[in-house]
BAFI-26543 format. One record per residue (C-alpha): x, y, z; residue in one letter. Coordinates in pm, 1 decimal, always signed. Example, Ala and Ser with C-alpha at 12.3 -4.5 7.8 and 13.67 -1.06 7.14 Angstrom:
<recs>
+1230.0	-450.0	+780.0	A
+1367.0	-106.0	+714.0	S
</recs>
This chain:
<recs>
-24.6	+5.6	+10.6	X
+85.5	+403.5	-61.3	X
+313.4	+536.0	+178.0	X
+108.6	+762.8	+463.0	X
+408.1	+1028.6	+468.3	X
+434.6	+1075.9	+92.0	X
+31.0	+1011.0	-18.1	X
+54.0	+1362.5	+265.6	X
+329.1	+1553.3	+132.1	X
+294.6	+1481.7	-254.8	X
-106.8	+1417.2	-312.9	X
-88.3	+1644.2	-643.3	X
+162.9	+1426.6	-784.2	X
+12.5	+1089.5	-685.4	X
-323.2	+1206.5	-848.2	X
-188.5	+1265.6	-1110.1	X
+45.7	+1003.3	-1168.3	X
-305.1	+745.4	-1052.5	X
-519.3	+896.6	-1325.0	X
-248.3	+685.0	-1611.3	X
-466.0	+379.6	-1448.5	X
-826.4	+552.6	-1577.7	X
-930.7	+568.0	-1158.6	X
-1316.3	+740.5	-1132.4	X
-1316.6	+1066.7	-978.6	X
-1457.0	+892.0	-705.4	X
-1136.7	+688.4	-636.0	X
-907.0	+985.5	-653.8	X
-1158.5	+1192.7	-405.2	X
-1055.0	+867.1	-153.0	X
-702.2	+1022.9	-150.2	X
-883.1	+1304.2	+35.7	X
-1056.3	+1108.8	+268.5	X
-769.8	+892.9	+353.0	X
-578.6	+1231.1	+465.2	X
-865.5	+1371.5	+658.0	X
-854.2	+1049.7	+829.0	X
-547.1	+1006.8	+901.7	X
-581.6	+1348.5	+1081.0	X
-847.7	+1230.2	+1287.9	X
-612.7	+977.6	+1416.6	X
-361.2	+1162.9	+1491.3	X
-604.6	+1412.3	+1674.3	X
-682.9	+1090.4	+1886.6	X
-349.7	+995.3	+1931.8	X
-237.8	+1338.4	+2068.4	X
-519.5	+1322.0	+2266.7	X
-449.3	+950.3	+2415.9	X
-133.5	+1050.1	+2455.1	X
-169.8	+1340.4	+2667.9	X
-448.2	+1196.3	+2886.4	X
-148.4	+867.6	+2933.7	X
+99.2	+1079.7	+3049.6	X
-87.2	+1246.9	+3285.2	X
-263.1	+922.1	+3416.4	X
+95.4	+817.1	+3498.6	X
+187.3	+1120.2	+3604.3	X
-69.1	+1162.9	+3881.3	X
-15.7	+781.8	+3973.4	X
+300.3	+827.3	+4094.4	X
+180.4	+1139.6	+4233.8	X
-38.5	+946.3	+4434.5	X
+199.3	+697.9	+4524.5	X
+396.2	+951.6	+4728.4	X
+122.2	+1151.7	+4888.7	X
-25.3	+811.4	+5060.6	X
+349.0	+753.0	+5164.9	X
+358.5	+1106.5	+5312.1	X
+46.7	+1032.1	+5494.7	X
-189.2	+1292.4	+5275.1	X
-473.7	+1027.3	+5204.0	X
-732.8	+1302.7	+5134.2	X
-479.2	+1486.4	+4842.9	X
-410.9	+1139.6	+4735.5	X
-808.7	+1012.0	+4698.1	X
-858.6	+1376.1	+4493.3	X
-605.7	+1274.7	+4233.0	X
-690.8	+897.1	+4257.8	X
-1075.1	+1016.8	+4144.6	X
-951.8	+1257.8	+3838.1	X
-773.5	+924.5	+3754.0	X
-1045.8	+716.0	+3749.0	X
-1246.0	+968.2	+3565.1	X
-1031.5	+982.9	+3292.7	X
-1059.3	+638.6	+3243.4	X
-1381.6	+609.9	+3055.6	X
-1230.9	+841.1	+2799.4	X
-915.8	+676.7	+2781.3	X
-1102.3	+347.6	+2739.5	X
-1310.4	+534.0	+2447.0	X
-994.4	+747.0	+2279.9	X
-818.7	+386.4	+2219.8	X
-1170.8	+197.4	+2053.5	X
-1196.4	+520.8	+1820.4	X
-821.7	+510.8	+1769.6	X
-842.5	+133.0	+1673.1	X
-1144.8	+145.0	+1457.0	X
-977.0	+441.1	+1244.0	X
-636.1	+240.0	+1259.8	X
-870.6	-25.2	+1027.9	X
-1078.0	+202.4	+803.0	X
-740.4	+333.9	+766.3	X
-580.0	+63.1	+653.9	X
-883.0	-70.7	+434.6	X
-891.4	+262.0	+251.8	X
-521.7	+243.8	+194.4	X
-521.0	-100.8	+70.6	X
-851.4	-28.4	-221.6	X
-584.6	+238.8	-344.7	X
-341.5	+124.8	-624.3	X
+0.9	+160.0	-701.8	X
+139.8	+460.4	-806.4	X
+261.7	+456.0	-1215.8	X
+647.4	+487.1	-1296.7	X
+685.6	+823.5	-1474.3	X
+779.2	+602.5	-1786.0	X
+405.7	+448.5	-1765.6	X
+170.2	+587.2	-2039.4	X
-178.7	+649.7	-1992.9	X
-387.8	+361.6	-2178.5	X
-746.7	+210.2	-2117.2	X
-625.8	-139.7	-2187.1	X
-353.2	-429.3	-2325.8	X
-405.0	-246.9	-2712.8	X
-229.9	+96.8	-2589.2	X
+80.7	-104.3	-2429.7	X
+420.9	-21.4	-2587.9	X
+653.0	-232.8	-2765.9	X
+966.7	-127.6	-2618.0	X
+1174.3	-468.3	-2851.4	X
+1025.8	-597.9	-3118.3	X
+1090.7	-919.5	-3264.8	X
+1342.7	-862.2	-3595.2	X
+1387.6	-1226.5	-3725.6	X
+1194.3	-1432.9	-3915.0	X
+872.9	-1574.8	-3750.1	X
+879.3	-1945.7	-3805.1	X
+726.7	-2100.1	-4130.1	X
+603.3	-2383.7	-4242.3	X
+642.2	-2556.1	-4602.4	X
+483.1	-2872.4	-4752.0	X
+258.0	-2905.8	-4429.3	X
-16.6	-2740.6	-4253.3	X
+98.6	-2606.1	-3903.4	X
-108.6	-2789.1	-3599.3	X
-184.6	-2570.2	-3300.8	X
-42.6	-2768.9	-2957.7	X
-350.0	-2905.8	-2855.7	X
-375.4	-3125.3	-3194.5	X
+11.2	-3170.3	-3171.1	X
-66.8	-3314.7	-2787.1	X
-296.8	-3532.4	-2883.6	X
-139.3	-3649.6	-3201.7	X
+188.4	-3737.1	-2973.1	X
+50.2	-3811.6	-2654.1	X
+201.4	-3562.2	-2476.7	X
-100.6	-3385.0	-2315.0	X
-424.7	-3544.1	-2233.4	X
-713.7	-3206.0	-2217.1	X
-1008.5	-3468.7	-2141.7	X
-807.1	-3675.2	-1875.1	X
-738.4	-3354.6	-1699.0	X
-1119.1	-3283.2	-1692.6	X
-1214.2	-3636.8	-1606.5	X
-1012.6	-3607.3	-1304.3	X
-1059.9	-3268.9	-1192.6	X
-1214.6	-3017.8	-1449.5	X
-1186.3	-2824.9	-1757.8	X
-835.5	-2594.3	-1723.3	X
-649.2	-2896.1	-1544.2	X
-407.8	-3009.5	-1811.5	X
-248.9	-3364.1	-1753.2	X
+62.7	-3433.9	-1916.3	X
+226.6	-3749.9	-1992.1	X
+521.3	-3974.5	-2175.2	X
+729.9	-3703.7	-2363.2	X
+504.6	-3433.0	-2268.2	X
+553.2	-3440.1	-1904.7	X
+953.0	-3486.1	-1947.9	X
+967.0	-3148.2	-2156.8	X
+753.4	-3002.6	-1844.8	X
+980.2	-3123.7	-1633.5	X
+1283.5	-3032.6	-1829.8	X
+1177.8	-2698.0	-1859.6	X
+1114.6	-2649.2	-1507.1	X
+1489.8	-2798.7	-1453.6	X
+1661.8	-2550.4	-1731.2	X
+1454.4	-2216.8	-1593.1	X
+1591.4	-2287.2	-1220.4	X
+1928.3	-2407.2	-1305.8	X
+1940.7	-2019.4	-1489.8	X
+1820.9	-1831.9	-1213.7	X
+2094.4	-2037.0	-987.6	X
+2369.9	-1958.0	-1244.7	X
+2252.4	-1575.5	-1209.1	X
+2256.5	-1556.4	-780.2	X
+1945.2	-1691.5	-727.6	X
+1910.8	-1927.6	-391.9	X
+1619.1	-2170.3	-479.7	X
+1333.6	-2223.8	-242.8	X
+1040.2	-2442.3	-213.4	X
+778.7	-2231.0	-75.7	X
+413.9	-2398.9	+23.5	X
+104.9	-2439.6	-219.0	X
-107.7	-2288.3	+69.7	X
-93.3	-1931.9	+204.2	X
-329.1	-1772.2	+521.0	X
-475.8	-1425.8	+476.5	X
-210.6	-1225.7	+603.6	X
+61.0	-1386.1	+342.0	X
-207.8	-1325.0	+24.4	X
-293.0	-937.3	+200.4	X
+119.3	-855.8	+249.6	X
+196.6	-916.5	-132.6	X
-168.9	-744.4	-243.6	X
-321.2	-1072.3	-368.8	X
-623.3	-998.4	-132.8	X
-822.2	-806.7	-156.2	X
-798.8	-711.5	-526.9	X
-751.0	-1080.8	-676.2	X
-972.7	-1253.6	-397.2	X
-1167.1	-1342.0	-668.9	X
-923.8	-1558.9	-900.0	X
-807.2	-1750.1	-597.0	X
-928.0	-2110.5	-501.5	X
-1044.4	-2072.1	-107.2	X
-990.6	-2339.8	+97.7	X
-1255.5	-2214.4	+357.0	X
-1279.9	-2456.3	+659.5	X
-878.7	-2397.6	+710.1	X
-889.3	-2038.9	+544.7	X
-613.7	-2047.2	+340.3	X
-597.3	-1949.1	-5.9	X
-422.3	-2208.5	-297.2	X
-92.3	-1956.8	-461.5	X
-162.1	-1809.0	-755.2	X
+212.5	-1762.4	-797.5	X
+549.9	-1854.2	-578.7	X
+575.8	-1455.9	-559.8	X
+321.6	-1491.8	-245.6	X
+524.4	-1701.2	-19.8	X
+879.7	-1665.5	-127.7	X
+822.9	-1237.1	-81.2	X
+681.3	-1344.1	+260.0	X
+967.2	-1516.8	+378.1	X
+1093.0	-1128.3	+488.9	X
+798.0	-1041.9	+591.3	X
+794.2	-801.9	+946.6	X
+1237.6	-856.2	+899.0	X
+1501.4	-560.7	+857.2	X
+1783.8	-696.1	+622.1	X
+2114.8	-527.5	+646.9	X
+2252.5	-282.1	+334.2	X
+2502.8	-549.0	+287.7	X
+2240.9	-828.2	+264.7	X
+2118.1	-641.0	-45.0	X
+1943.0	-757.0	-317.1	X
+1808.9	-1039.9	-185.0	X
+1774.9	-1293.2	-463.7	X
+1517.0	-1605.6	-463.8	X
+1374.1	-1827.5	-694.5	X
+1109.3	-2080.8	-702.3	X
+914.7	-2336.0	-907.7	X
+554.3	-2421.7	-786.7	X
+233.3	-2501.6	-946.9	X
+12.9	-2177.3	-1004.1	X
-350.8	-2225.4	-918.4	X
-582.9	-1911.4	-1090.0	X
-989.7	-1950.3	-1087.7	X
-1050.3	-1673.4	-1342.0	X
-960.0	-1851.0	-1681.7	X
-1099.8	-1579.3	-1914.2	X
-1334.3	-1611.5	-2201.2	X
-1456.5	-1867.6	-2454.4	X
-1307.2	-1942.3	-2751.9	X
-907.4	-2036.0	-2910.1	X
-811.1	-1775.5	-2654.6	X
-868.4	-2017.0	-2383.2	X
-820.3	-2308.6	-2618.2	X
-580.2	-2602.9	-2490.4	X
-298.1	-2448.5	-2280.6	X
-329.6	-2085.4	-2369.1	X
-540.4	-2007.6	-2037.8	X
-572.0	-2277.4	-1775.8	X
-621.0	-2284.6	-1412.5	X
-327.8	-2488.8	-1302.1	X
-37.6	-2418.0	-1424.2	X
+332.7	-2447.5	-1385.1	X
+588.8	-2165.9	-1318.0	X
+927.5	-2065.1	-1215.9	X
+938.6	-1742.5	-1009.0	X
+1244.6	-1513.5	-968.0	X
+1197.0	-1218.9	-673.7	X
+1448.6	-980.8	-559.7	X
+1423.8	-728.7	-264.3	X
+1617.3	-399.4	-349.1	X
+1778.4	-94.1	-215.6	X
+1548.8	+184.0	-346.8	X
+1831.2	+382.3	-531.8	X
+1910.8	+65.6	-764.5	X
+1550.5	-81.1	-784.1	X
+1554.7	-15.7	-1155.0	X
+1867.2	-99.2	-1274.5	X
+1765.6	-449.3	-1098.8	X
+1465.9	-436.9	-1288.2	X
+1678.8	-419.2	-1625.7	X
+1872.1	-729.4	-1514.3	X
+1561.5	-900.7	-1447.7	X
+1406.7	-848.1	-1818.0	X
+1756.7	-924.7	-1951.0	X
+1784.5	-1258.5	-1762.0	X
+1428.7	-1346.4	-1918.2	X
+1499.7	-1234.5	-2239.5	X
+1851.7	-1452.2	-2213.3	X
+1602.8	-1773.9	-2120.8	X
+1412.6	-1698.2	-2458.2	X
+1705.7	-1656.4	-2713.0	X
+1791.5	-2000.0	-2568.1	X
+1455.6	-2188.4	-2647.3	X
+1537.1	-2027.1	-2970.9	X
+1186.0	-1849.9	-2955.1	X
+1046.2	-1537.4	-3113.3	X
+960.2	-1281.9	-2872.4	X
+875.1	-897.7	-2803.8	X
+889.6	-697.5	-2531.5	X
+602.7	-410.2	-2423.5	X
+579.6	-172.1	-2141.5	X
+203.1	-201.7	-1987.0	X
+2.7	+130.6	-1956.9	X
-161.3	+226.5	-1652.3	X
-477.9	+51.2	-1775.6	X
-329.9	-262.9	-1786.8	X
-94.7	-239.7	-1532.1	X
-101.1	-516.3	-1226.2	X
-308.8	-296.5	-883.8	X
+41.3	-374.6	-688.6	X
+266.3	-278.7	-976.0	X
+443.3	+85.4	-1017.8	X
+648.5	-110.2	-1337.1	X
+567.0	-402.6	-1542.8	X
+710.3	-499.2	-1887.6	X
+527.4	-829.3	-2027.3	X
+704.1	-1095.5	-2240.5	X
+538.8	-1213.1	-2557.1	X
+613.5	-1507.6	-2752.1	X
+480.4	-1614.7	-3119.0	X
+273.8	-1901.8	-3217.6	X
+334.5	-1999.6	-3529.1	X
-4.2	-2257.0	-3559.2	X
-191.0	-1944.5	-3397.5	X
-39.1	-1719.9	-3542.3	X
-27.1	-1487.7	-3262.3	X
+179.8	-1389.6	-2967.3	X
+115.7	-1532.7	-2618.5	X
+214.3	-1343.5	-2261.1	X
+507.5	-1563.2	-2102.8	X
+650.6	-1334.9	-1844.0	X
+552.6	-988.7	-1614.7	X
+850.0	-883.4	-1461.5	X
+777.9	-587.1	-1238.5	X
+884.9	-340.9	-966.3	X
+634.0	-238.6	-657.4	X
+887.5	-0.4	-513.6	X
+783.7	+12.4	-172.7	X
+428.0	-71.3	-222.4	X
+434.0	-459.8	-129.8	X
+668.3	-353.5	+126.9	X
+459.6	-68.2	+297.7	X
+198.4	-413.0	+383.4	X
+510.7	-673.4	+464.7	X
+678.5	-413.8	+710.4	X
+990.3	-531.7	+520.5	X
+1308.9	-278.2	+559.7	X
+1702.2	-250.5	+571.4	X
+1934.7	-105.4	+780.3	X
+2233.8	+133.9	+683.4	X
+2321.5	+141.8	+1000.9	X
+2320.3	+516.1	+1031.6	X
+1975.4	+618.3	+996.3	X
+1597.3	+435.8	+1089.8	X
+1559.1	+153.8	+888.8	X
+1394.9	+236.4	+537.3	X
+1138.2	+59.5	+276.4	X
+1291.3	-153.2	+99.0	X
+1195.9	-226.2	-307.4	X
+1038.2	-559.5	-398.5	X
+1025.1	-691.7	-774.3	X
+985.5	-1024.5	-896.9	X
+880.2	-1166.0	-1267.7	X
+804.0	-1494.4	-1460.6	X
+1103.3	-1677.9	-1563.7	X
+881.9	-1852.3	-1707.1	X
+527.3	-1951.4	-1663.4	X
+550.0	-2328.3	-1858.3	X
+214.5	-2354.6	-2016.0	X
+221.2	-2074.3	-2316.9	X
+614.2	-2182.1	-2340.4	X
+518.6	-2547.4	-2404.6	X
+259.4	-2414.6	-2633.3	X
+482.1	-2230.9	-2859.7	X
+795.2	-2456.3	-2858.2	X
+546.1	-2786.1	-2954.3	X
+406.5	-2511.5	-3238.7	X
+726.1	-2344.7	-3347.7	X
+928.4	-2657.4	-3366.4	X
+728.7	-2911.6	-3583.3	X
+779.4	-2989.9	-3873.2	X
+518.1	-3229.2	-4051.3	X
+651.3	-3551.1	-3937.9	X
+764.3	-3481.0	-3542.6	X
+862.0	-3209.3	-3330.4	X
+1275.3	-3076.4	-3259.2	X
+1350.1	-2997.0	-2894.7	X
+1559.4	-2690.6	-2829.1	X
+1914.1	-2788.7	-2839.2	X
+1933.0	-2570.5	-2470.1	X
+1712.6	-2829.8	-2347.6	X
+1883.8	-3177.1	-2502.2	X
+2076.3	-3262.3	-2173.2	X
+1751.2	-3206.8	-2008.6	X
+1519.0	-3366.5	-2145.3	X
+1760.6	-3696.2	-2258.1	X
+1575.5	-3684.9	-2610.1	X
+1586.0	-3440.5	-2901.4	X
+1325.4	-3490.7	-3116.8	X
+940.0	-3622.4	-3045.2	X
+817.5	-3838.1	-3308.4	X
</recs>
């Protein structure tokens, strides 16, 4: 959530920047309401602190008066303290309520877009910052098949069995399809380790505090699978448990940046519309993904964002996949992000671009919720910047590899994966 001190001191800039998200005037007006509520909180806190200080002072005086035998004066002061107890209790209750309301209102305001983020209504207005300049896959002598037909032809993925076991959007990988999926996971993890990331195997379910700390609640509650009996959520991405490893921590300057990676299955209820856009692996409820997370000094976070983008580029280069990079406009920017780069790979048989990664800088939006700070030994602790990225989401990567590398009689496996798959071709 936004920092209250920055919201108070720089509200005009923040309102202007938030307009890039196409927020309604009513939502922007909440900033004024938040500041007014914070004024009320401060006034209540001041009055409460004053009464508590007076009560403590009078309590010390009462003890002294009793020891000096001045019982009458002591009882007068005791009555004064008792008279204030009711007001103190009311102030404490009011302060608790105001703080809860303030937190809830702050949770409903999205992050402030970076100055490079342009205003726009949706994905059609995202900015292409790197386009594909090479040749796109082409085929001669045969008609390329979409990945769902290839998966059926070579018995790689069984969408029908997945639907039978669970439901639509839960693919079942088998045979060389399962081995290729596992090879991709191991390849992505190995590349992350080479780049200095520590591997984490986190829990796949998280409690509400964890989901709230990284911004999934309340913004994405409808997209998460919820286990009501246990009050737990299935994770939509490894970002959630991995980033929360540092919740309520203060790290030293020497520890920054913290670099973590993790592979997990990911679960998302909202799978989009019907038709070819969601067919096969294009949009599923369960998918595998390797996530990279960094916790950084605020002065270095955008340099680190560039480094994370370069890491994802290197993965796609090694997989020999055509890709492009987009910087999201305000209307397509995630609720918690200050800046996001999306990667899209070209799907040859479908003849369209598929999103396979988002790499984002959240600045202090997540760390404020996480209470995650750094200390340099000279000044009081300050909030860090948090960043994460998909490196990579496997479902659409698998789709693109199958479609782009078919030759009419089989599918060639990218060279970078040969040592991981144990085979070079699917026939």
